[in-house]
VOMARKOL-750062 format. One record per atom (N, C-alpha, C, O): x, y, z; residue number from 1; residue in one letter; atom name. Coordinates in steps of 0.001 Angstrom, whole numbers, plus 500000, padded with zeros to 6 digits. Example, Ala and Ser with C-alpha at 12.3 -4.5 7.8 and 13.67 -1.06 7.14 Angstrom:
# residues 2
SITE      c1      c2      c3  num  residu  atome
SITE  513190  494310  507800    1       A      N
SITE  512300  495500  507800    1       A     CA
SITE  513200  496700  507800    1       A      C
SITE  514236  496681  508465    1       A      O
SITE  512850  497750  507080    2       S      N
SITE  513670  498940  507140    2       S     CA
SITE  512900  500030  507870    2       S      C
SITE  513409  501138  508039    2       S      O
//
This chain:
# residues 173
SITE      c1      c2      c3  num  residu  atome
SITE  387580  601274  839747    1       M      N
SITE  388397  602466  839730    1       M     CA
SITE  389615  602207  840603    1       M      C
SITE  389501  601695  841717    1       M      O
SITE  390774  602564  840084    2       T      N
SITE  391985  602324  840845    2       T     CA
SITE  392115  603341  841969    2       T      C
SITE  391494  604404  841952    2       T      O
SITE  392944  602982  842950    3       K      N
SITE  393135  603881  844096    3       K     CA
SITE  393730  605215  843656    3       K      C
SITE  393378  606264  844194    3       K      O
SITE  394627  605172  842684    4       K      N
SITE  395276  606388  842223    4       K     CA
SITE  394256  607334  841581    4       K      C
SITE  394269  608533  841859    4       K      O
SITE  393375  606808  840728    5       K      N
SITE  392351  607625  840089    5       K     CA
SITE  391374  608152  841133    5       K      C
SITE  390967  609312  841080    5       K      O
SITE  391001  607297  842079    6       Y      N
SITE  390075  607700  843133    6       Y     CA
SITE  390670  608830  843972    6       Y      C
SITE  389978  609798  844289    6       Y      O
SITE  391950  608711  844332    7       L      N
SITE  392624  609749  845105    7       L     CA
SITE  392704  611052  844302    7       L      C
SITE  392477  612128  844856    7       L      O
SITE  393022  610970  843006    8       S      N
SITE  393088  612158  842154    8       S     CA
SITE  391724  612833  842067    8       S      C
SITE  391638  614059  842127    8       S      O
SITE  390671  612056  841927    9       L      N
SITE  389318  612591  841852    9       L     CA
SITE  388939  613282  843158    9       L      C
SITE  388322  614346  843137    9       L      O
SITE  389305  612681  844302   10       C      N
SITE  389011  613280  845612   10       C     CA
SITE  389760  614599  845789   10       C      C
SITE  389199  615573  846291   10       C      O
SITE  391028  614631  845376   11       V      N
SITE  391822  615852  845501   11       V     CA
SITE  391228  616938  844603   11       V      C
SITE  391105  618087  845026   11       V      O
SITE  390856  616583  843360   12       F      N
SITE  390255  617555  842446   12       F     CA
SITE  388935  618075  843013   12       F      C
SITE  388687  619280  842959   12       F      O
SITE  388090  617210  843550   13       A      N
SITE  386808  617621  844145   13       A     CA
SITE  387054  618551  845330   13       A      C
SITE  386342  619541  845501   13       A      O
SITE  388062  618236  846153   14       F      N
SITE  388381  619091  847296   14       F     CA
SITE  388811  620483  846833   14       F      C
SITE  388386  621486  847407   14       F      O
SITE  389655  620549  845795   15       V      N
SITE  390115  621832  845280   15       V     CA
SITE  388936  622620  844714   15       V      C
SITE  388841  623827  844936   15       V      O
SITE  388039  621957  843989   16       V      N
SITE  386867  622632  843429   16       V     CA
SITE  385983  623144  844554   16       V      C
SITE  385556  624298  844515   16       V      O
SITE  385698  622328  845544   17       L      N
SITE  384857  622756  846658   17       L     CA
SITE  385512  623878  847449   17       L      C
SITE  384829  624793  847911   17       L      O
SITE  386832  623816  847610   18       L      N
SITE  387546  624871  848305   18       L     CA
SITE  387426  626179  847532   18       L      C
SITE  387282  627245  848131   18       L      O
SITE  387485  626100  846211   19       G      N
SITE  387359  627292  845374   19       G     CA
SITE  385960  627878  845401   19       G      C
SITE  385801  629082  845198   19       G      O
SITE  384936  627062  845646   20       L      N
SITE  383565  627549  845656   20       L     CA
SITE  383076  627940  847044   20       L      C
SITE  381990  628502  847179   20       L      O
SITE  383864  627650  848078   21       T      N
SITE  383465  627992  849436   21       T     CA
SITE  383505  629503  849616   21       T      C
SITE  384502  630137  849271   21       T      O
SITE  382428  630095  850155   22       P      N
SITE  382448  631551  850364   22       P     CA
SITE  383585  631956  851293   22       P      C
SITE  383864  631289  852290   22       P      O
SITE  384221  633040  850953   23       R      N
SITE  385324  633556  851747   23       R     CA
SITE  384784  634303  852964   23       R      C
SITE  383597  634621  853031   23       R      O
SITE  385650  634575  853910   24       A      N
SITE  385257  635356  855081   24       A     CA
SITE  384816  636738  854618   24       A      C
SITE  385360  637285  853659   24       A      O
SITE  383836  637292  855302   25       S      N
SITE  383320  638579  854866   25       S     CA
SITE  384362  639664  855094   25       S      C
SITE  385117  639643  856066   25       S      O
SITE  384375  640594  854183   26       A      N
SITE  385307  641714  854259   26       A     CA
SITE  384499  642997  854289   26       A      C
SITE  383281  642981  854106   26       A      O
SITE  385180  644103  854520   27       D      N
SITE  384499  645382  854472   27       D     CA
SITE  383944  645601  853070   27       D      C
SITE  384545  645161  852090   27       D      O
SITE  382809  646272  852968   28       P      N
SITE  382249  646509  851634   28       P     CA
SITE  383121  647473  850827   28       P      C
SITE  383809  648331  851380   28       P      O
SITE  383071  647309  849526   29       V      N
SITE  383753  648222  848613   29       V     CA
SITE  382947  649515  848598   29       V      C
SITE  381727  649482  848443   29       V      O
SITE  383618  650653  848756   30       V      N
SITE  382922  651942  848760   30       V     CA
SITE  383169  652634  847417   30       V      C
SITE  384312  652851  847015   30       V      O
SITE  382072  652974  846734   31       L      N
SITE  382131  653685  845466   31       L     CA
SITE  381637  655105  845699   31       L      C
SITE  380490  655297  846102   31       L      O
SITE  382477  656098  845455   32       D      N
SITE  382087  657497  845623   32       D     CA
SITE  381541  658037  844307   32       D      C
SITE  382077  657752  843236   32       D      O
SITE  380474  658814  844397   33       G      N
SITE  379907  659411  843203   33       G     CA
SITE  379105  660647  843533   33       G      C
SITE  378574  660785  844634   33       G      O
SITE  379021  661548  842565   34       L      N
SITE  378240  662759  842727   34       L     CA
SITE  376804  662512  842284   34       L      C
SITE  376558  661800  841310   34       L      O
SITE  375863  663105  843004   35       V      N
SITE  374461  663007  842625   35       V     CA
SITE  374325  663565  841210   35       V      C
SITE  374879  664619  840898   35       V      O
SITE  373589  662857  840355   36       G      N
SITE  373408  663268  838973   36       G     CA
SITE  374400  662630  838011   36       G      C
SITE  374407  662963  836825   36       G      O
SITE  375247  661709  838505   37       T      N
SITE  376229  661031  837651   37       T     CA
SITE  376006  659514  837716   37       T      C
SITE  375055  659045  838341   37       T      O
SITE  376878  658770  837073   38       T      N
SITE  376831  657311  837077   38       T     CA
SITE  378111  656770  837697   38       T      C
SITE  379206  657245  837395   38       T      O
SITE  377966  655768  838570   39       V      N
SITE  379100  655113  839222   39       V     CA
SITE  379271  653744  838563   39       V      C
SITE  378284  653046  838327   39       V      O
SITE  380514  653351  838263   40       S      N
SITE  380748  652031  837670   40       S     CA
SITE  381676  651215  838561   40       S      C
SITE  382502  651760  839293   40       S      O
SITE  381519  649883  838480   41       F      N
SITE  382345  648958  839257   41       F     CA
SITE  383099  648075  838282   41       F      C
SITE  382500  647255  837585   41       F      O
SITE  384415  648241  838234   42       D      N
SITE  385274  647449  837362   42       D     CA
SITE  385869  646302  838165   42       D      C
SITE  386153  646445  839354   42       D      O
SITE  386055  645152  837498   43       I      N
SITE  386535  643963  838192   43       I     CA
SITE  387449  643158  837270   43       I      C
SITE  387368  643255  836046   43       I      O
SITE  388307  642372  837882   44       D      N
SITE  389172  641431  837168   44       D     CA
SITE  388648  640039  837480   44       D      C
SITE  388907  639507  838559   44       D      O
SITE  387907  639440  836536   45       L      N
SITE  387419  638075  836724   45       L     CA
SITE  388492  637111  836249   45       L      C
SITE  389101  637318  835200   45       L      O
SITE  388723  636053  837026   46       Q      N
SITE  389768  635115  836661   46       Q     CA
SITE  389397  633694  837057   46       Q      C
SITE  388665  633468  838020   46       Q      O
SITE  389909  632761  836304   47       N      N
SITE  389804  631345  836621   47       N     CA
SITE  391184  630947  837139   47       N      C
SITE  392091  630693  836346   47       N      O
SITE  391352  630889  838466   48       P      N
SITE  392686  630702  839031   48       P     CA
SITE  393237  629289  838903   48       P      C
SITE  394421  629081  839168   48       P      O
SITE  392438  628317  838513   49       I      N
SITE  392909  626935  838441   49       I     CA
SITE  393654  626738  837133   49       I      C
SITE  393040  626622  836072   49       I      O
SITE  394977  626702  837209   50       E      N
SITE  395836  626641  836022   50       E     CA
SITE  395559  625432  835133   50       E      C
SITE  395409  625586  833921   50       E      O
SITE  395490  624255  835698   51       N      N
SITE  395302  623033  834902   51       N     CA
SITE  393930  622422  835149   51       N      C
SITE  393775  621201  835100   51       N      O
SITE  392948  623250  835411   52       G      N
SITE  391617  622763  835747   52       G     CA
SITE  390649  622892  834600   52       G      C
SITE  391024  622860  833428   52       G      O
SITE  389399  623040  834966   53       A      N
SITE  388321  623085  833992   53       A     CA
SITE  387930  624527  833683   53       A      C
SITE  388326  625456  834388   53       A      O
SITE  387158  624696  832633   54       T      N
SITE  386620  625994  832262   54       T     CA
SITE  385580  626413  833300   54       T      C
SITE  384775  625598  833751   54       T      O
SITE  385606  627681  833667   55       L      N
SITE  384671  628229  834646   55       L     CA
SITE  383552  628935  833886   55       L      C
SITE  383811  629828  833079   55       L      O
SITE  382300  628530  834146   56       F      N
SITE  381154  629092  833440   56       F     CA
SITE  380493  630176  834287   56       F      C
SITE  380255  629985  835480   56       F      O
SITE  380200  631315  833661   57       L      N
SITE  379459  632400  834297   57       L     CA
SITE  378008  632256  833838   57       L      C
SITE  377668  632601  832707   57       L      O
SITE  377157  631743  834729   58       N      N
SITE  375801  631377  834320   58       N     CA
SITE  374726  632355  834764   58       N      C
SITE  373571  632221  834359   58       N      O
SITE  375078  633332  835587   59       G      N
SITE  374054  634280  836010   59       G     CA
SITE  374576  635227  837060   59       G      C
SITE  375726  635157  837492   59       G      O
SITE  373691  636112  837454   60       S      N
SITE  374023  637070  838505   60       S     CA
SITE  372757  637381  839284   60       S      C
SITE  371642  637139  838821   60       S      O
SITE  372955  637916  840465   61       N      N
SITE  371854  638319  841322   61       N     CA
SITE  372365  639490  842138   61       N      C
SITE  373554  639556  842450   61       N      O
SITE  371491  640405  842485   62       F      N
SITE  371948  641561  843249   62       F     CA
SITE  370805  642166  844035   62       F      C
SITE  369629  641971  843728   62       F      O
SITE  371193  642908  845063   63       T      N
SITE  370258  643729  845827   63       T     CA
SITE  370888  645110  845936   63       T      C
SITE  372112  645241  845961   63       T      O
SITE  370049  646137  846001   64       I      N
SITE  370541  647509  846151   64       I     CA
SITE  369439  648333  846805   64       I      C
SITE  368253  648126  846553   64       I      O
SITE  369858  649272  847651   65       D      N
SITE  368892  650132  848340   65       D     CA
SITE  368110  650973  847336   65       D      C
SITE  368649  651448  846337   65       D      O
SITE  366827  651140  847633   66       S      N
SITE  365968  651997  846829   66       S     CA
SITE  366345  653445  847098   66       S      C
SITE  366715  653743  848234   66       S      O
SITE  366285  654327  846187   67       P      N
SITE  365704  654314  844848   67       P     CA
SITE  366719  654022  843746   67       P      C
SITE  366433  654255  842571   67       P      O
SITE  367903  653516  844106   68       L      N
SITE  368942  653265  843107   68       L     CA
SITE  368596  652061  842242   68       L      C
SITE  367917  651135  842685   68       L      O
SITE  369075  652090  841001   69       V      N
SITE  368867  651002  840052   69       V     CA
SITE  370233  650566  839535   69       V      C
SITE  371016  651390  839061   69       V      O
SITE  370517  649271  839627   70       L      N
SITE  371793  648716  839178   70       L     CA
SITE  371639  648219  837746   70       L      C
SITE  370694  647492  837440   70       L      O
SITE  372557  648604  836873   71       N      N
SITE  372591  648143  835482   71       N     CA
SITE  373613  647016  835389   71       N      C
SITE  374820  647259  835413   71       N      O
SITE  373124  645783  835283   72       D      N
SITE  373971  644594  835270   72       D     CA
SITE  374636  644438  833903   72       D      C
SITE  373949  644320  832889   72       D      O
SITE  375979  644439  833870   73       L      N
SITE  376727  644353  832613   73       L     CA
SITE  377556  643069  832510   73       L      C
SITE  378450  642979  831668   73       L      O
SITE  377267  642069  833366   74       L      N
SITE  378068  640842  833367   74       L     CA
SITE  378120  640210  831983   74       L      C
SITE  379205  639904  831488   74       L      O
SITE  376969  640010  831353   75       F      N
SITE  376947  639311  830069   75       F     CA
SITE  377242  640236  828892   75       F      C
SITE  377487  639764  827782   75       F      O
SITE  377221  641543  829123   76       A      N
SITE  377579  642484  828058   76       A     CA
SITE  379097  642637  827952   76       A      C
SITE  379619  642853  826858   76       A      O
SITE  379819  642526  829089   77       N      N
SITE  381259  642808  829094   77       N     CA
SITE  382149  641594  829335   77       N      C
SITE  383373  641705  829256   77       N      O
SITE  381557  640438  829629   78       F      N
SITE  382357  639251  829919   78       F     CA
SITE  381835  638068  829105   78       F      C
SITE  380637  637985  828836   78       F      O
SITE  382723  637150  828710   79       P      N
SITE  382275  635964  827967   79       P     CA
SITE  381534  635002  828907   79       P      C
SITE  381660  635113  830126   79       P      O
SITE  380771  634069  828352   80       P      N
SITE  380022  633136  829201   80       P     CA
SITE  380895  632121  829940   80       P      C
SITE  380417  631443  830850   80       P      O
SITE  382171  632011  829558   81       S      N
SITE  383063  631080  830256   81       S     CA
SITE  384480  631642  830256   81       S      C
SITE  384861  632433  829393   81       S      O
SITE  385250  631203  831260   82       I      N
SITE  386639  631647  831387   82       I     CA
SITE  387518  630400  831445   82       I      C
SITE  387322  629527  832291   82       I      O
SITE  388479  630330  830542   83       D      N
SITE  389395  629191  830503   83       D     CA
SITE  390360  629254  831682   83       D      C
SITE  390561  630326  832253   83       D      O
SITE  390963  628121  832058   84       P      N
SITE  391897  628096  833187   84       P     CA
SITE  393065  629064  833006   84       P      C
SITE  393658  629147  831930   84       P      O
SITE  393385  629794  834079   85       G      N
SITE  394512  630709  834079   85       G     CA
SITE  394285  632025  833352   85       G      C
SITE  395235  632782  833155   85       G      O
SITE  393040  632321  832944   86       V      N
SITE  392751  633534  832176   86       V     CA
SITE  392160  634604  833092   86       V      C
SITE  391336  634301  833956   86       V      O
SITE  392585  635866  832900   87       D      N
SITE  392033  637026  833595   87       D     CA
SITE  391312  637899  832577   87       D      C
SITE  391794  638087  831460   87       D      O
SITE  390158  638429  832965   88       I      N
SITE  389400  639310  832084   88       I     CA
SITE  389002  640550  832880   88       I      C
SITE  388367  640444  833929   88       I      O
SITE  389379  641724  832376   89       L      N
SITE  389046  642993  833013   89       L     CA
SITE  387815  643594  832344   89       L      C
SITE  387664  643505  831125   89       L      O
SITE  386936  644207  833135   90       G      N
SITE  385772  644858  832558   90       G     CA
SITE  384884  645482  833616   90       G      C
SITE  385128  645339  834814   90       G      O
SITE  383852  646175  833161   91       T      N
SITE  382878  646795  834054   91       T     CA
SITE  381782  645786  834354   91       T      C
SITE  381120  645291  833441   91       T      O
SITE  381589  645479  835638   92       L      N
SITE  380597  644489  836065   92       L     CA
SITE  379207  645094  836144   92       L      C
SITE  378233  644470  835723   92       L      O
SITE  379106  646316  836685   93       F      N
SITE  377810  646988  836746   93       F     CA
SITE  378002  648485  836890   93       F      C
SITE  379075  648961  837258   93       F      O
SITE  376940  649215  836594   94       T      N
SITE  376902  650653  836824   94       T     CA
SITE  375649  650975  837625   94       T      C
SITE  374678  650220  837613   94       T      O
SITE  375684  652106  838322   95       V      N
SITE  374524  652582  839082   95       V     CA
SITE  374362  654064  838777   95       V      C
SITE  375289  654853  838958   95       V      O
SITE  373164  654434  838307   96       D      N
SITE  372855  655840  838056   96       D     CA
SITE  372449  656493  839365   96       D      C
SITE  371640  655945  840115   96       D      O
SITE  373010  657664  839639   97       L      N
SITE  372649  658436  840826   97       L     CA
SITE  371801  659620  840362   97       L      C
SITE  372346  660639  839937   97       L      O
SITE  370468  659499  840439   98       P      N
SITE  369610  660560  839893   98       P     CA
SITE  369815  661889  840607   98       P      C
SITE  370255  661927  841756   98       P      O
SITE  369489  662987  839910   99       S      N
SITE  369684  664317  840495   99       S     CA
SITE  368812  664547  841721   99       S      C
SITE  369140  665384  842563   99       S      O
SITE  367700  663813  841835  100       S      N
SITE  366798  663974  842983  100       S     CA
SITE  367235  663138  844190  100       S      C
SITE  366572  663163  845227  100       S      O
SITE  368332  662405  844068  101       L      N
SITE  368797  661505  845126  101       L     CA
SITE  369305  662295  846333  101       L      C
SITE  370039  663272  846190  101       L      O
SITE  368900  661849  847521  102       T      N
SITE  369404  662443  848755  102       T     CA
SITE  370825  661939  848996  102       T      C
SITE  371047  660728  848990  102       T      O
SITE  371795  662835  849209  103       P      N
SITE  373165  662379  849479  103       P     CA
SITE  373210  661462  850699  103       P      C
SITE  372462  661656  851658  103       P      O
SITE  374095  660460  850657  104       G      N
SITE  374242  659520  851760  104       G     CA
SITE  374830  658202  851287  104       G      C
SITE  375268  658080  850143  104       G      O
SITE  374837  657205  852188  105       L      N
SITE  375363  655874  851883  105       L     CA
SITE  374224  654944  851486  105       L      C
SITE  373192  654892  852155  105       L      O
SITE  374417  654214  850398  106       Y      N
SITE  373452  653235  849906  106       Y     CA
SITE  374173  651901  849787  106       Y      C
SITE  375297  651846  849290  106       Y      O
SITE  373532  650820  850242  107       N      N
SITE  374159  649493  850290  107       N     CA
SITE  373663  648599  849173  107       N      C
SITE  372552  648755  848665  107       N      O
SITE  374522  647652  848804  108       G      N
SITE  374150  646663  847806  108       G     CA
SITE  375038  645439  847901  108       G      C
SITE  376112  645475  848502  108       G      O
SITE  374574  644357  847300  109       T      N
SITE  375341  643116  847206  109       T     CA
SITE  375160  642562  845799  109       T      C
SITE  374058  642578  845251  109       T      O
SITE  376248  642076  845225  110       Y      N
SITE  376224  641516  843870  110       Y     CA
SITE  376786  640103  843930  110       Y      C
SITE  377842  639877  844523  110       Y      O
SITE  376085  639148  843318  111       F      N
SITE  376505  637752  843284  111       F     CA
SITE  376767  637342  841841  111       F      C
SITE  375958  637617  840955  111       F      O
SITE  377906  636681  841607  112       I      N
SITE  378184  636063  840312  112       I     CA
SITE  377924  634572  840496  112       I      C
SITE  378491  633940  841388  112       I      O
SITE  377065  634015  839648  113       L      N
SITE  376668  632616  839756  113       L     CA
SITE  377255  631810  838605  113       L      C
SITE  377401  632319  837493  113       L      O
SITE  377589  630552  838876  114       G      N
SITE  378135  629684  837840  114       G     CA
SITE  378829  628496  838446  114       G      C
SITE  378487  628058  839545  114       G      O
SITE  379809  627967  837728  115       G      N
SITE  380559  626811  838199  115       G     CA
SITE  381314  626169  837055  115       G      C
SITE  381585  626807  836038  115       G      O
SITE  381652  624902  837230  116       F      N
SITE  382436  624184  836225  116       F     CA
SITE  381548  623397  835262  116       F      C
SITE  382032  622564  834496  116       F      O
SITE  380254  623670  835311  117       D      N
SITE  379284  623052  834411  117       D     CA
SITE  378415  624179  833857  117       D      C
SITE  378119  625127  834584  117       D      O
SITE  377999  624106  832598  118       P      N
SITE  377196  625190  832022  118       P     CA
SITE  375854  625434  832733  118       P      C
SITE  375211  626455  832490  118       P      O
SITE  375428  624518  833598  119       N      N
SITE  374149  624675  834291  119       N     CA
SITE  374298  624997  835777  119       N      C
SITE  373291  625177  836463  119       N      O
SITE  375529  625075  836294  120       D      N
SITE  375742  625337  837721  120       D     CA
SITE  375249  626736  838098  120       D      C
SITE  375365  627679  837315  120       D      O
SITE  374710  626853  839287  121       Q      N
SITE  374249  628146  839817  121       Q     CA
SITE  374860  628398  841196  121       Q      C
SITE  374215  628983  842067  121       Q      O
SITE  376103  627957  841393  122       E      N
SITE  376812  628183  842651  122       E     CA
SITE  377245  629652  842735  122       E      C
SITE  377446  630301  841708  122       E      O
SITE  377385  630164  843940  123       T      N
SITE  377880  631525  844112  123       T     CA
SITE  379399  631513  843941  123       T      C
SITE  380122  630975  844779  123       T      O
SITE  379872  632110  842851  124       L      N
SITE  381310  632178  842591  124       L     CA
SITE  381942  633371  843292  124       L      C
SITE  383097  633315  843713  124       L      O
SITE  381181  634444  843412  125       A      N
SITE  381690  635651  844076  125       A     CA
SITE  380524  636409  844689  125       A      C
SITE  379433  636474  844121  125       A      O
SITE  380777  636977  845852  126       E      N
SITE  379802  637834  846516  126       E     CA
SITE  380508  639149  846831  126       E      C
SITE  381522  639170  847528  126       E      O
SITE  379965  640234  846314  127       I      N
SITE  380593  641535  846469  127       I     CA
SITE  379629  642450  847222  127       I      C
SITE  378570  642810  846706  127       I      O
SITE  380005  642821  848443  128       D      N
SITE  379239  643811  849199  128       D     CA
SITE  379801  645179  848849  128       D      C
SITE  381017  645374  848843  128       D      O
SITE  378912  646131  848555  129       F      N
SITE  379376  647463  848194  129       F     CA
SITE  378486  648533  848802  129       F      C
SITE  377321  648292  849120  129       F      O
SITE  379054  649711  848957  130       Q      N
SITE  378331  650896  849398  130       Q     CA
SITE  378590  651994  848383  130       Q      C
SITE  379696  652138  847863  130       Q      O
SITE  377546  652762  848114  131       I      N
SITE  377699  653917  847241  131       I     CA
SITE  377566  655154  848100  131       I      C
SITE  376540  655374  848743  131       I      O
SITE  378614  655961  848104  132       N      N
SITE  378629  657206  848855  132       N     CA
SITE  378228  658323  847896  132       N      C
SITE  379068  658894  847201  132       N      O
SITE  376916  658628  847871  133       A      N
SITE  376398  659669  846988  133       A     CA
SITE  376628  661028  847642  133       A      C
SITE  376159  661285  848751  133       A      O
SITE  377350  661883  846944  134       Q      N
SITE  377686  663198  847472  134       Q     CA
SITE  377014  664271  846634  134       Q      C
SITE  376871  664129  845420  134       Q      O
SITE  376605  665344  847294  135       A      N
SITE  375986  666466  846580  135       A     CA
SITE  377023  667114  845668  135       A      C
SITE  378192  667247  846028  135       A      O
SITE  376577  667508  844498  136       A      N
SITE  377471  668181  843561  136       A     CA
SITE  377800  669566  844101  136       A      C
SITE  376921  670277  844588  136       A      O
SITE  379054  669938  844012  137       A      N
SITE  379483  671260  844473  137       A     CA
SITE  378921  672322  843537  137       A      C
SITE  378801  672097  842333  137       A      O
SITE  378578  673474  844093  138       S      N
SITE  378071  674552  843237  138       S     CA
SITE  379203  675018  842336  138       S      C
SITE  380315  675261  842806  138       S      O
SITE  378927  675143  841057  139       P      N
SITE  379995  675523  840131  139       P     CA
SITE  380389  676989  840306  139       P      C
SITE  379546  677840  840593  139       P      O
SITE  381659  677266  840132  140       V      N
SITE  382175  678630  840184  140       V     CA
SITE  382163  679171  838759  140       V      C
SITE  382726  678554  837855  140       V      O
SITE  381516  680335  838555  141       P      N
SITE  381459  680867  837178  141       P     CA
SITE  382851  681158  836627  141       P      C
SITE  383754  681567  837357  141       P      O
SITE  383000  680942  835339  142       E      N
SITE  384266  681234  834669  142       E     CA
SITE  384379  682736  834430  142       E      C
SITE  383368  683439  834443  142       E      O
SITE  385590  683236  834213  143       P      N
SITE  385766  684678  833964  143       P     CA
SITE  384941  685180  832777  143       P      C
SITE  384436  686302  832812  143       P      O
SITE  384801  684381  831748  144       G      N
SITE  384008  684788  830579  144       G     CA
SITE  382551  685022  830946  144       G      C
SITE  381902  685900  830377  144       G      O
SITE  382029  684248  831891  145       T      N
SITE  380654  684427  832352  145       T     CA
SITE  380510  685757  833072  145       T      C
SITE  379523  686468  832885  145       T      O
SITE  381501  686095  833900  146       W      N
SITE  381471  687383  834601  146       W     CA
SITE  381537  688545  833604  146       W      C
SITE  380817  689530  833765  146       W      O
SITE  382381  688448  832588  147       V      N
SITE  382500  689508  831579  147       V     CA
SITE  381169  689695  830862  147       V      C
SITE  380735  690829  830657  147       V      O
SITE  380513  688596  830477  148       L      N
SITE  379229  688671  829790  148       L     CA
SITE  378171  689310  830688  148       L      C
SITE  377384  690136  830226  148       L      O
SITE  378147  688936  831961  149       L      N
SITE  377192  689501  832905  149       L     CA
SITE  377416  691013  833060  149       L      C
SITE  376459  691785  833000  149       L      O
SITE  378648  691430  833254  150       M      N
SITE  378943  692849  833430  150       M     CA
SITE  378651  693648  832156  150       M      C
SITE  378190  694787  832238  150       M      O
SITE  378908  693075  830998  151       T      N
SITE  378599  693742  829730  151       T     CA
SITE  377096  693955  829611  151       T      C
SITE  376654  695033  829215  151       T      O
SITE  376313  692946  829945  152       G      N
SITE  374853  693066  829891  152       G     CA
SITE  374334  694099  830864  152       G      C
SITE  373468  694898  830509  152       G      O
SITE  374847  694102  832099  153       V      N
SITE  374424  695093  833092  153       V     CA
SITE  374829  696492  832631  153       V      C
SITE  374051  697434  832778  153       V      O
SITE  376014  696642  832085  154       G      N
SITE  376469  697943  831567  154       G     CA
SITE  375592  698430  830424  154       G      C
SITE  375259  699613  830352  154       G      O
SITE  375212  697504  829513  155       A      N
SITE  374351  697889  828380  155       A     CA
SITE  372991  698346  828889  155       A      C
SITE  372441  699322  828377  155       A      O
SITE  372440  697663  829881  156       L      N
SITE  371167  698088  830462  156       L     CA
SITE  371301  699458  831110  156       L      C
SITE  370409  700296  830974  156       L      O
SITE  372402  699695  831811  157       G      N
SITE  372650  700999  832425  157       G     CA
SITE  372738  702100  831388  157       G      C
SITE  372171  703176  831578  157       G      O
SITE  373447  701845  830282  158       L      N
SITE  373553  702852  829215  158       L     CA
SITE  372200  703128  828576  158       L      C
SITE  371881  704276  828266  158       L      O
SITE  371402  702079  828379  159       M      N
SITE  370069  702276  827808  159       M     CA
SITE  369214  703141  828727  159       M      C
SITE  368516  704043  828265  159       M      O
SITE  369269  702866  830021  160       G      N
SITE  368506  703666  830985  160       G     CA
SITE  368993  705105  831020  160       G      C
SITE  368183  706030  831092  160       G      O
SITE  370306  705308  830970  161       Y      N
SITE  370869  706652  830987  161       Y     CA
SITE  370451  707416  829749  161       Y      C
SITE  370036  708570  829846  161       Y      O
SITE  370556  706779  828564  162       S      N
SITE  370207  707493  827327  162       S     CA
SITE  368710  707774  827279  162       S      C
SITE  368305  708811  826753  162       S      O
SITE  367890  706898  827803  163       R      N
SITE  366452  707134  827813  163       R     CA
SITE  366134  708326  828727  163       R      C
SITE  365315  709171  828366  163       R      O
SITE  366756  708404  829879  164       R      N
SITE  366552  709526  830801  164       R     CA
SITE  367002  710837  830158  164       R      C
SITE  366347  711872  830286  164       R      O
SITE  368112  710764  829480  165       R      N
SITE  368650  711968  828832  165       R     CA
SITE  367701  712436  827726  165       R      C
SITE  367464  713633  827565  165       R      O
SITE  367160  711475  826965  166       Q      N
SITE  366237  711802  825881  166       Q     CA
SITE  364975  712449  826453  166       Q      C
SITE  364473  713430  825904  166       Q      O
SITE  364458  711893  827567  167       I      N
SITE  363243  712441  828187  167       I     CA
SITE  363519  713860  828700  167       I      C
SITE  362687  714750  828528  167       I      O
SITE  364662  714071  829319  168       S      N
SITE  364970  715409  829830  168       S     CA
SITE  365166  716416  828702  168       S      C
SITE  364815  717586  828859  168       S      O
SITE  365726  715981  827554  169       L      N
SITE  365882  716883  826407  169       L     CA
SITE  364525  717224  825806  169       L      C
SITE  364315  718358  825376  169       L      O
SITE  363603  716273  825768  170       N      N
SITE  362267  716500  825225  170       N     CA
SITE  361501  717477  826124  170       N      C
SITE  360743  718300  825609  170       N      O
SITE  361670  717415  827419  171       R      N
SITE  360981  718321  828352  171       R     CA
SITE  361550  719735  828224  171       R      C
SITE  360825  720723  828348  171       R      O
SITE  362859  719815  827975  172       A      N
SITE  363479  721126  827884  172       A     CA
SITE  363047  721855  826606  172       A      C
SITE  363034  723085  826566  172       A      O
SITE  362702  721112  825587  173       A      N
SITE  362362  721736  824310  173       A     CA
SITE  360958  722224  824242  173       A      C
SITE  360543  722771  823220  173       A      O
//
């Protein structure tokens, strides 16, 4: 192998390893949601190496606080590989917030696994997230609901009044 090819291979390996090195930890992404709804996490997946190799998405792994359940959509919304310089937007996962859920913060971590080979299982991305489950606000009745309620109460009042009047007329006779 010539020195030039060897140097090119070393530089390419360094760039690949640099791209796969975990980044410094950042604050978790906070997803706000109301109890009884579903929260989704949208992401822009990209292969930033312009003249490099195809990036394979070979799997995912995640953890999430109980009682929440994460619906993994990596393979439903993204192709199994991303060509160099391509960006793909989509929903990575959703989390259902059941109506019985206690409001509060719930933690999770999502890992995208893959690499430049169809069999690689390197961590390509690690996403720390928190779900801020908030209690649903009590709904304010619409004006039509108030009209219907008052009409019903009025009808009951009229029925009671007419019944009393009928009884008093029967006693008088």
